[in-house]
C-alpha positions as CSV (number, residue, x, y, z in Angstrom):
1,M,19.5,-7.2,-26.7
2,T,16.7,-5.1,-25.1
3,F,17.9,-2.0,-23.1
4,T,16.7,-1.8,-19.5
5,T,17.6,0.9,-17.4
6,R,18.9,-1.3,-14.9
7,P,20.2,-5.3,-15.1
8,E,17.7,-7.6,-13.8
9,I,19.9,-8.7,-11.0
10,S,20.7,-12.3,-10.2
11,G,22.3,-14.8,-7.8
12,T,21.7,-17.9,-5.4
13,F,22.1,-16.2,-2.0
14,G,19.3,-13.9,-1.5
15,M,17.4,-10.7,-3.1
16,V,16.0,-7.6,-1.6
17,T,14.4,-5.0,-3.5
18,S,12.4,-1.9,-2.0
19,T,11.5,1.6,-2.9
20,H,14.7,3.1,-1.1
21,W,18.2,2.0,-1.5
22,L,19.0,2.4,2.1
23,A,16.2,0.0,3.3
24,T,17.2,-2.4,0.5
25,A,20.8,-2.3,2.0
26,A,19.5,-2.8,5.5
27,G,17.6,-5.8,4.5
28,M,20.6,-7.1,2.7
29,K,22.7,-6.8,5.8
30,M,20.2,-9.0,7.6
31,L,20.5,-11.7,5.1
32,E,24.3,-11.5,5.2
33,A,24.1,-12.0,9.0
34,G,22.3,-15.4,8.5
35,G,18.8,-13.8,8.6
36,S,15.8,-15.0,6.8
37,A,13.6,-13.3,4.2
38,A,11.5,-12.1,7.5
39,D,14.4,-10.7,9.2
40,A,15.4,-8.9,5.9
41,A,11.9,-7.6,5.3
42,V,11.5,-6.3,9.0
43,A,14.5,-4.4,8.7
44,T,13.9,-3.0,5.2
45,G,10.3,-1.9,6.6
46,F,11.6,0.1,9.5
47,V,14.3,1.6,7.7
48,L,11.5,2.8,5.3
49,N,9.6,4.5,8.2
50,V,12.9,6.4,8.6
51,V,13.8,7.5,5.1
52,E,10.5,7.7,3.4
53,P,8.6,9.4,6.3
54,H,6.1,11.0,3.8
55,L,5.2,7.9,2.6
56,N,4.8,5.4,5.7
57,G,5.6,5.4,9.5
58,P,5.5,3.0,12.3
59,L,1.8,3.7,13.4
60,G,0.8,3.0,9.8
61,D,-0.9,0.0,8.0
62,M,0.3,-3.1,6.2
63,P,-0.9,-6.4,4.6
64,L,1.9,-8.8,3.7
65,L,2.2,-12.1,2.1
66,F,4.7,-14.8,3.2
67,R,5.5,-17.9,1.7
68,A,7.8,-20.4,3.7
69,A,10.2,-22.6,1.4
70,G,8.5,-25.8,0.2
71,A,4.9,-24.4,1.1
72,E,2.0,-24.8,-1.6
73,E,0.9,-21.2,-1.2
74,P,1.7,-18.0,0.9
75,V,-0.1,-16.9,4.0
76,V,-1.4,-13.3,4.5
77,I,-0.5,-11.5,7.7
78,C,-3.3,-8.5,8.2
79,G,-1.6,-5.8,9.4
80,Q,-4.5,-3.5,8.7
81,G,-6.0,-2.1,12.0
82,T,-9.7,-1.9,12.8
83,A,-12.1,1.1,13.4
84,P,-11.9,2.0,17.3
85,A,-14.9,1.7,19.4
86,G,-16.1,5.1,19.2
87,A,-15.8,5.3,15.6
88,T,-19.5,5.3,14.6
89,I,-21.5,6.9,11.9
90,D,-23.7,8.6,14.2
91,H,-20.5,10.3,16.1
92,Y,-19.1,11.4,13.0
93,R,-22.4,12.5,11.6
94,A,-23.0,14.4,14.8
95,E,-19.5,16.1,13.9
96,G,-21.3,17.6,10.9
97,L,-19.4,15.3,8.5
98,T,-20.8,13.5,5.2
99,R,-17.3,12.0,4.6
100,I,-14.5,11.2,6.8
101,P,-11.7,13.7,6.4
102,G,-8.5,12.5,4.6
103,S,-6.2,13.9,7.5
104,G,-6.3,14.5,11.2
105,L,-7.4,12.3,14.2
106,L,-10.8,11.4,13.1
107,A,-9.1,9.6,10.2
108,T,-7.3,7.1,12.3
109,V,-7.9,3.1,12.9
110,V,-5.5,1.1,15.2
111,P,-2.1,1.1,14.0
112,G,-1.5,-2.5,12.3
113,A,1.6,-2.4,10.5
114,F,4.0,-2.6,13.9
115,D,2.2,-6.1,15.0
116,A,2.3,-7.4,11.6
117,W,6.0,-7.1,11.3
118,M,6.5,-8.6,14.6
119,L,4.3,-12.0,13.6
120,L,6.4,-12.2,10.6
121,L,9.7,-11.9,12.7
122,R,8.2,-14.0,15.6
123,D,7.5,-17.0,13.5
124,H,9.8,-16.9,10.6
125,G,12.9,-14.9,11.8
126,R,16.1,-15.8,13.0
127,L,17.6,-12.8,14.2
128,P,17.1,-10.9,17.7
129,L,14.7,-7.9,17.5
130,A,17.5,-5.4,18.4
131,E,19.6,-6.5,15.7
132,V,16.8,-6.3,13.0
133,L,15.9,-2.9,14.3
134,A,19.5,-1.5,14.6
135,P,19.7,-0.1,11.1
136,A,16.3,1.7,11.4
137,I,17.6,3.2,15.0
138,H,20.9,4.2,13.5
139,Y,19.2,6.2,10.7
140,A,16.7,7.9,13.1
141,R,19.6,8.8,15.6
142,H,22.3,9.9,13.6
143,G,20.5,11.0,10.4
144,H,20.2,10.1,6.7
145,P,20.3,12.5,3.5
146,I,16.8,13.6,3.4
147,L,15.0,13.1,-0.2
148,P,14.3,16.2,-2.2
149,R,10.7,14.9,-2.1
150,V,10.7,14.8,1.8
151,A,12.0,18.0,2.3
152,N,9.4,19.6,-0.2
153,E,6.6,17.9,1.7
154,I,8.1,19.3,5.0
155,A,8.5,22.7,3.6
156,G,4.9,22.7,2.1
157,M,3.3,21.9,5.5
158,A,5.9,23.9,7.7
159,D,3.0,26.7,8.5
160,V,0.8,24.0,9.3
161,F,3.2,22.4,11.6
162,R,3.9,25.9,13.4
163,T,0.3,26.9,13.9
164,E,-2.1,24.0,14.0
165,W,0.1,20.8,14.7
166,P,2.6,22.1,17.1
167,S,3.7,18.6,18.0
168,S,4.9,18.0,14.7
169,A,7.2,21.0,14.4
170,P,10.1,19.9,16.9
171,V,10.3,16.7,14.5
172,W,9.9,18.1,11.2
173,L,11.3,21.4,11.5
174,P,14.6,21.1,13.6
175,G,15.8,24.5,14.5
176,G,12.6,25.9,13.4
177,Q,13.2,25.5,9.9
178,A,12.2,23.0,7.2
179,P,15.4,20.8,6.2
180,E,17.2,21.2,2.8
181,A,17.1,18.5,0.3
182,G,20.0,16.3,0.9
183,A,20.8,17.5,4.4
184,L,21.5,14.7,7.3
185,F,18.2,14.7,8.7
186,A,17.3,12.6,12.1
187,N,14.4,12.0,14.2
188,P,15.8,11.4,17.6
189,M,12.3,11.1,19.1
190,L,11.5,8.2,17.2
191,A,15.1,6.8,18.0
192,D,14.2,7.0,21.6
193,F,10.9,5.4,20.9
194,W,12.3,2.5,19.2
195,E,15.4,2.1,21.8
196,R,12.8,2.0,24.8
197,L,10.8,-1.0,23.0
198,V,13.9,-3.0,22.4
199,D,15.1,-2.2,26.1
200,E,11.7,-3.7,27.3
201,A,11.7,-6.4,24.9
202,K,15.3,-7.2,26.5
203,G,13.8,-7.1,29.7
204,A,11.9,-10.4,28.8
205,G,15.1,-12.3,28.8
206,V,17.3,-13.9,26.1
207,D,14.7,-15.9,24.2
208,R,14.0,-14.1,20.9
209,V,10.3,-15.1,20.8
210,A,9.8,-13.9,24.5
211,Q,11.6,-10.6,23.4
212,I,9.2,-9.9,20.5
213,E,5.9,-10.9,22.5
214,A,7.3,-8.2,25.1
215,A,7.8,-5.7,22.3
216,R,4.2,-6.3,21.1
217,L,2.8,-5.9,24.7
218,A,4.7,-2.6,25.0
219,F,3.4,-1.2,21.9
220,Y,-0.5,-2.2,22.2
221,E,-0.6,-2.3,25.8
222,G,2.4,-0.4,27.1
223,F,3.9,3.0,26.8
224,V,3.0,3.3,23.0
225,A,-0.4,2.9,23.7
226,E,-0.3,5.4,26.6
227,A,1.3,8.1,24.6
228,I,-1.3,7.7,21.8
229,D,-4.2,7.6,24.4
230,D,-3.0,10.6,26.4
231,F,-2.6,12.7,23.3
232,L,-6.1,11.9,21.7
233,R,-7.8,12.4,25.0
234,D,-7.5,16.2,24.8
235,A,-6.1,16.9,21.2
236,E,-8.4,18.6,18.8
237,V,-6.7,19.7,15.4
238,L,-7.5,21.0,12.2
239,D,-8.0,18.4,9.4
240,A,-9.1,18.1,5.8
241,S,-12.8,19.0,6.4
242,G,-11.6,22.5,7.1
243,G,-12.7,22.0,11.0
244,R,-11.1,21.0,14.1
245,H,-12.0,17.4,15.6
246,K,-11.1,15.3,18.2
247,G,-10.2,11.6,17.5
248,V,-11.9,8.5,19.0
249,L,-8.8,6.0,19.2
250,T,-8.0,4.9,22.9
251,G,-5.7,2.7,24.5
252,Q,-8.4,0.1,25.0
253,D,-8.9,0.1,21.2
254,M,-5.0,-0.7,20.9
255,A,-5.1,-3.6,23.7
256,D,-8.2,-5.2,21.9
257,W,-6.3,-5.5,18.7
258,R,-3.6,-7.6,17.2
259,A,-2.5,-8.8,13.6
260,S,-3.8,-12.0,12.3
261,F,-2.9,-14.7,9.8
262,E,-5.5,-15.5,7.0
263,A,-5.5,-17.5,3.9
264,P,-4.6,-15.8,0.5
265,I,-6.9,-15.9,-2.4
266,P,-5.8,-17.7,-5.6
267,V,-6.7,-17.4,-9.2
268,D,-5.4,-19.4,-12.2
269,H,-4.3,-17.4,-15.6
270,A,-2.5,-18.9,-18.2
271,G,-1.0,-21.8,-16.2
272,W,0.0,-19.4,-13.7
273,T,-1.5,-18.9,-10.0
274,V,-1.5,-15.6,-8.4
275,W,-2.4,-14.8,-4.9
276,K,-3.7,-11.6,-3.3
277,C,-5.1,-10.6,0.2
278,G,-9.0,-10.9,0.6
279,G,-11.5,-8.5,0.1
280,W,-10.6,-6.1,2.9
281,T,-8.2,-5.1,0.0
282,Q,-8.4,-4.0,-3.6
283,G,-6.4,-7.3,-4.4
284,P,-9.6,-8.8,-6.1
285,V,-9.4,-6.2,-8.7
286,L,-6.2,-7.6,-10.3
287,M,-7.7,-11.3,-10.0
288,Q,-10.8,-10.4,-11.4
289,C,-9.2,-8.7,-14.4
290,L,-7.1,-11.9,-14.9
291,Q,-10.4,-13.8,-15.3
292,I,-12.1,-11.0,-17.7
293,L,-8.9,-11.3,-20.2
294,R,-8.5,-15.0,-19.9
295,G,-9.9,-15.7,-23.0
296,D,-8.1,-12.8,-25.1
297,D,-4.9,-13.6,-27.1
298,L,-3.0,-11.3,-25.1
299,A,0.2,-12.8,-26.3
300,G,-0.6,-11.9,-29.9
301,M,-1.3,-8.2,-28.7
302,D,1.6,-5.4,-29.0
303,P,2.1,-4.6,-25.5
304,M,2.8,-1.0,-26.5
305,G,-0.5,-0.9,-28.9
306,A,-3.9,0.7,-28.5
307,D,-5.5,-2.8,-28.5
308,F,-3.8,-4.0,-25.4
309,V,-3.9,-0.7,-23.4
310,H,-7.8,-0.2,-24.2
311,L,-8.7,-3.9,-23.4
312,V,-6.8,-3.7,-20.1
313,T,-8.2,-0.3,-19.3
314,E,-11.7,-1.4,-19.7
315,A,-11.3,-4.5,-17.7
316,L,-10.0,-2.3,-15.0
317,K,-12.9,-0.3,-15.2
318,L,-15.3,-3.0,-14.8
319,A,-13.5,-4.6,-11.8
320,F,-13.2,-1.3,-9.9
321,A,-16.9,-1.0,-10.1
322,D,-17.2,-4.0,-8.5
323,R,-14.6,-3.2,-6.0
324,D,-16.5,0.0,-5.2
325,A,-20.0,-1.9,-5.0
326,Y,-18.9,-5.2,-3.7
327,L,-15.5,-5.3,-1.5
328,G,-14.8,-4.5,2.2
329,E,-15.8,-6.3,5.2
330,P,-18.8,-8.4,5.2
331,N,-21.6,-7.3,7.4
332,A,-25.3,-8.7,7.0
333,K,-24.1,-11.0,4.1
334,D,-20.9,-12.1,3.0
335,L,-18.8,-10.9,0.4
336,P,-19.5,-12.3,-3.1
337,L,-15.7,-13.1,-3.8
338,K,-16.4,-16.4,-5.2
339,T,-19.0,-15.2,-8.0
340,L,-16.7,-12.2,-8.8
341,L,-13.6,-14.1,-9.3
342,S,-15.2,-17.0,-11.4
343,A,-14.4,-17.5,-14.8
344,E,-18.1,-17.5,-15.7
345,Y,-18.6,-14.1,-14.3
346,G,-15.1,-13.0,-15.8
347,A,-16.5,-14.1,-19.3
348,A,-19.9,-12.2,-18.8
349,R,-18.0,-9.2,-17.7
350,R,-15.7,-9.4,-20.9
351,A,-18.7,-9.3,-23.1
352,E,-19.5,-5.9,-21.7
353,I,-16.4,-4.3,-23.2
354,G,-16.8,-2.6,-26.4
355,D,-14.4,-0.7,-29.1
356,T,-14.7,2.5,-27.5
357,A,-14.1,3.9,-23.8
358,S,-17.0,3.4,-21.7
359,L,-17.9,6.6,-19.5
360,D,-20.5,4.8,-17.3
361,F,-19.9,2.9,-13.9
362,R,-21.0,-0.4,-14.5
363,P,-21.0,-2.8,-11.2
364,G,-22.0,-6.3,-12.2
365,S,-25.5,-7.5,-11.5
366,L,-25.5,-10.0,-8.5
367,A,-28.7,-11.5,-7.2
368,G,-29.1,-10.6,-3.6
369,Y,-26.5,-7.7,-3.4
370,E,-28.7,-5.1,-5.6
371,D,-28.8,-2.6,-2.5
372,W,-24.8,-2.4,-2.3
373,A,-24.8,-1.6,-6.3
374,D,-27.3,0.9,-5.7
375,A,-25.5,2.7,-3.1
376,F,-22.3,2.8,-5.2
377,R,-24.2,4.3,-8.3
378,A,-25.7,6.7,-5.6
379,R,-22.2,7.6,-4.3
380,V,-20.9,8.2,-7.7
381,A,-23.6,10.8,-8.4
382,E,-22.9,12.7,-5.2
383,P,-21.2,16.1,-5.0
384,V,-17.6,15.9,-4.1
385,P,-16.5,18.0,-1.1
386,D,-13.9,21.1,-1.8
387,D,-10.4,19.7,-1.8
388,T,-9.3,22.5,0.3
389,G,-8.4,21.0,3.7
390,I,-4.8,20.4,4.9
391,G,-2.9,17.3,5.1
392,I,-5.0,15.4,2.7
393,G,-3.6,12.8,0.8
394,E,-4.0,9.7,-1.2
395,P,-0.8,7.4,-0.7
396,T,-0.2,7.5,-4.5
397,M,2.5,9.0,-6.7
398,A,3.8,12.2,-4.9
399,H,4.6,13.8,-8.3
400,L,1.3,13.4,-10.1
401,T,-0.4,16.2,-8.0
402,A,0.6,18.7,-5.5
403,K,-1.5,17.3,-2.6
404,R,-0.8,13.6,-2.7
405,G,1.4,11.4,-0.6
406,D,3.0,7.9,-1.4
407,T,3.4,4.4,0.0
408,C,6.3,1.9,0.0
409,H,6.9,-1.8,-1.0
410,V,9.1,-4.6,-0.4
411,D,9.9,-7.9,-1.9
412,V,12.6,-10.6,-0.4
413,V,13.6,-13.9,-1.1
414,D,16.4,-15.8,0.8
415,Q,19.0,-18.6,0.6
416,W,16.5,-21.2,1.9
417,G,13.4,-20.1,-0.5
418,N,11.5,-18.0,1.7
419,M,9.5,-15.1,0.2
420,V,7.9,-11.9,1.3
421,S,5.8,-9.2,-0.4
422,A,4.9,-6.3,1.9
423,T,3.1,-2.8,1.3
424,P,3.6,-0.8,4.4
425,S,1.9,2.7,4.4
426,G,0.2,5.2,6.5
427,G,1.2,7.4,9.3
428,W,2.8,9.8,6.8
429,L,4.2,13.1,8.0
430,K,1.4,15.3,6.4
431,S,-1.6,12.9,7.5
432,S,-1.8,13.7,11.2
433,P,0.3,15.4,14.0
434,V,3.0,13.8,15.3
435,V,2.2,11.7,18.9
436,P,4.5,13.4,21.6
437,G,6.8,10.9,22.8
438,L,6.9,8.9,19.5
439,G,8.1,11.3,17.1
440,V,5.6,10.2,14.4
441,P,2.0,10.7,13.2
442,L,-1.0,8.3,13.4
443,N,-2.5,6.8,10.2
444,T,-5.5,7.9,8.2
445,R,-7.0,4.7,6.5
446,A,-10.4,5.2,8.1
447,Q,-11.1,7.7,5.4
448,M,-11.9,4.7,3.3
449,F,-14.9,4.0,5.1
450,W,-18.5,5.4,4.1
451,L,-20.9,7.2,6.7
452,E,-23.8,5.2,5.6
453,E,-25.3,1.9,6.9
454,G,-25.5,-1.5,5.3
455,L,-22.4,-1.6,3.1
456,P,-19.3,-3.8,3.2
457,T,-17.6,-0.3,3.5
458,S,-19.8,1.2,6.3
459,L,-18.1,2.8,9.3
460,A,-18.3,0.4,12.1
461,P,-16.3,-0.2,15.3
462,G,-13.8,-3.2,15.0
463,R,-14.2,-3.2,11.1
464,R,-11.3,-3.0,8.7
465,P,-11.5,-0.2,5.9
466,R,-11.1,-1.6,2.6
467,T,-7.6,-0.5,2.1
468,T,-5.9,-0.2,-1.3
469,L,-2.6,-1.8,-0.3
470,S,-2.2,-5.0,-2.3
471,P,1.0,-6.9,-2.2
472,S,1.3,-9.9,-4.6
473,M,2.7,-13.5,-5.0
474,A,2.5,-15.9,-7.9
475,Q,3.9,-18.9,-9.3
476,S,4.6,-19.7,-13.1
477,P,3.9,-23.0,-15.0
478,D,7.5,-24.2,-14.4
479,G,7.5,-23.6,-10.4
480,T,9.3,-20.2,-10.6
481,K,7.9,-18.2,-7.4
482,L,7.5,-14.6,-7.8
483,A,6.9,-11.8,-5.3
484,F,5.9,-8.1,-6.5
485,G,3.9,-5.2,-5.6
486,T,3.9,-1.2,-5.9
487,P,3.0,1.8,-4.1
488,G,0.0,3.7,-5.8
489,G,-3.2,3.7,-4.1
490,D,-5.9,3.2,-6.5
491,Q,-3.1,2.5,-9.0
492,Q,-1.5,-0.5,-7.4
493,D,-3.4,-3.2,-8.8
494,Q,-3.3,-1.7,-12.2
495,W,0.3,-1.3,-12.6
496,Q,0.8,-4.5,-11.1
497,L,-1.7,-6.2,-13.8
498,T,0.3,-4.6,-16.6
499,F,3.4,-5.9,-15.2
500,L,2.1,-9.3,-14.6
501,L,0.8,-9.6,-18.2
502,R,4.0,-8.5,-19.5
503,L,5.4,-11.6,-17.7
504,I,3.0,-14.0,-18.7
505,H,2.0,-13.1,-22.3
506,H,5.0,-11.2,-23.6
507,G,8.0,-13.1,-22.3
508,M,9.6,-10.1,-20.7
509,N,12.2,-10.4,-17.6
510,L,11.3,-8.4,-14.4
511,Q,13.1,-5.3,-15.5
512,E,11.9,-5.2,-18.8
513,A,8.2,-5.5,-17.5
514,I,9.0,-2.6,-15.0
515,D,10.9,-0.5,-17.3
516,G,8.0,-0.6,-20.1
517,P,5.6,2.7,-20.0
518,L,2.6,2.2,-17.7
519,F,-0.7,3.7,-17.7
520,H,-3.9,3.6,-15.3
521,T,-7.5,4.8,-15.2
522,G,-9.1,7.2,-12.9
523,H,-12.5,5.7,-13.7
524,L,-13.3,4.7,-10.4
525,L,-14.5,6.0,-6.9
526,E,-11.4,7.4,-5.4
527,S,-10.3,5.5,-2.1
528,F,-9.2,8.7,-0.6
529,Y,-10.9,11.9,0.3
530,P,-12.4,13.6,-1.0
531,R,-13.5,10.4,-2.9
532,G,-14.1,11.9,-6.2
533,T,-14.4,10.0,-9.7
534,K,-12.8,10.9,-13.3
535,P,-15.0,9.2,-16.0
536,G,-12.8,7.9,-18.8
537,Y,-9.9,9.2,-17.4
538,L,-6.5,7.6,-18.6
539,M,-3.0,8.7,-17.4
540,I,-0.4,7.2,-19.7
541,E,3.4,7.8,-20.2
542,P,4.5,9.4,-23.3
543,N,6.9,6.2,-24.2
544,F,4.1,4.7,-25.8
545,P,3.8,5.2,-29.5
546,Q,2.4,8.4,-30.9
547,A,-0.1,6.3,-33.0
548,T,-1.1,4.4,-29.6
549,L,-1.9,7.6,-28.2
550,A,-3.9,8.9,-31.0
551,E,-5.9,5.8,-31.4
552,L,-6.6,5.7,-27.5
553,E,-8.0,9.6,-27.9
554,R,-10.0,8.3,-31.0
555,R,-11.6,5.5,-29.1
556,G,-13.0,8.0,-26.3
557,H,-10.4,7.8,-23.7
558,R,-9.6,11.1,-22.1
559,L,-5.8,10.9,-22.2
560,D,-3.5,12.7,-19.7
561,V,0.1,12.2,-20.8
562,S,2.3,12.3,-17.9
563,D,6.1,13.4,-17.8
564,P,8.4,10.6,-19.2
565,W,9.1,8.0,-16.5
566,S,6.8,9.1,-13.9
567,I,4.3,6.4,-13.5
568,G,4.6,3.4,-11.2
569,R,7.2,2.4,-8.4
570,L,7.1,-1.5,-9.0
571,T,9.6,-3.9,-7.4
572,A,9.9,-7.8,-8.1
573,A,12.0,-10.7,-6.9
574,R,11.5,-14.3,-7.7
575,I,13.3,-17.9,-7.5
576,R,13.6,-20.6,-10.1
577,P,13.1,-24.0,-9.1
578,D,17.1,-24.4,-10.0
579,G,17.6,-22.0,-7.1
580,I,18.5,-19.1,-9.3
581,M,17.0,-16.0,-8.1
582,S,16.4,-12.4,-9.7
583,A,15.3,-9.1,-8.6
584,A,14.4,-5.7,-10.4
585,A,13.3,-2.3,-9.0
586,T,11.8,0.7,-10.9
587,P,13.9,3.6,-12.0
588,R,11.0,6.0,-11.4
589,L,11.5,8.6,-8.8
590,M,15.2,7.6,-8.7
591,Q,14.7,5.9,-5.3
592,A,13.9,2.2,-5.7
593,Y,16.8,-0.2,-5.5
594,A,17.1,-4.1,-5.8
595,A,20.1,-5.9,-4.3
596,G,21.3,-9.4,-4.1
597,R,24.0,-12.2,-4.9
């Protein structure tokens, strides 16, 4: 029997797995109350806003995948808000900026996560809004034992809150002091915000759909939008650039935007079908790697060996070069997704992988897109701004550097076979000052735009930033349906790829695939300020054999061996055709939990 840190749990009623045990428990409460996967996912997500405020918030972003029982494929709900009307390249350049700061008010797009949750709840939920939000409101009002990492984040920002972002101090520094790890921590301002939202929803009558629509209206055209508009009209705050800037988001930007439904993008690999969100996310990176690796005998490789790690890493480098050149929102021409995800293109890219680590940034050559590739090469060569500002942060693994934040993830399957995979992020406590009256900060996703014209990632009003957020779904040849994902910024699709290959080619169960040691490359153009590169960089857990580490170094990989059990926060849930469900969660950071029966 293979040892795992936790069992792969199984049952037939329902499964919830997320990056915090209290959130998982709240989701399970919804299933027990007769709710669907949609109800459970929304309850889980809102509790994550409370218990992991250093990782996500109600004014953040979120793509999600929902697969209805019996459906042939999932649907995407896009909760990635767009750039405000005032977010022009000329305006940001006039502010003296060459890159969008990683914190503060200029980094904000329209908050999108809330409306994505509401669309999911409206169309696929069964329970009233008040019942679904009740656990989150309880923890915001009455408190929860604060995680050591949250306490540390607050302590590290305490002086900034007191002197530069004074609206944050009453929320994060109750009584004027940073909370102690494990102490009961509440956010009564957030509880007031949500209770008012529920009260306004109830004013629409007893119909649950009417109540949800009323909540959406209150958020995007009512008191929430008004609070944001009032704050940003006058606020001018210090950000990661080292300067003070006003924001450009307005209440009208809020009113003009709503979450939307999209078709997912599929790729077939070894009899499996995998679905991701579109080119406005980095999801195509994983899909492209599956195409690059489709001709290799991965099952014959030792998943702990240097050949496997080297091949996967080199495939990722190629896919990330294509991400940074070709993904984003289309402008003058459509994204070349059909080409990037074709088997023929994958085979051509596979031929570029050698026996040693590449230190070059190599986007593929696509006719008609040469200007995008040239622009990427120019960006890689640009000097990177000093990493000295406040509140900067890549929503990746908080423990890997002293200045980073994180993200969250949720997977759910219910008794009817409905499934959700969602990755909420943004609006974390050190990204931006708290909006007075709401108790939470705005997102900073606009930092993923570039301040130059003609690119799919150029800043422009109404355009989505090319986000790192990347939930996943898949189906095996026997019809087993899978939802999975992880926090991790640029690492999300890297860790998910390794996890998926272990399932497909090495016969591991969910917990085995999650527990196995992980690795990721930094050989990419970072999505978060200050947008640097690390040619040849490979972070890897020490659980790999020493011989593997030595061989990777011999091949030219610039190894950074992490602390044990420190990379990745994967969760996953699945349901077999016979109705048996299973779920798993990472032991890393000792927060994530799966529950089910």
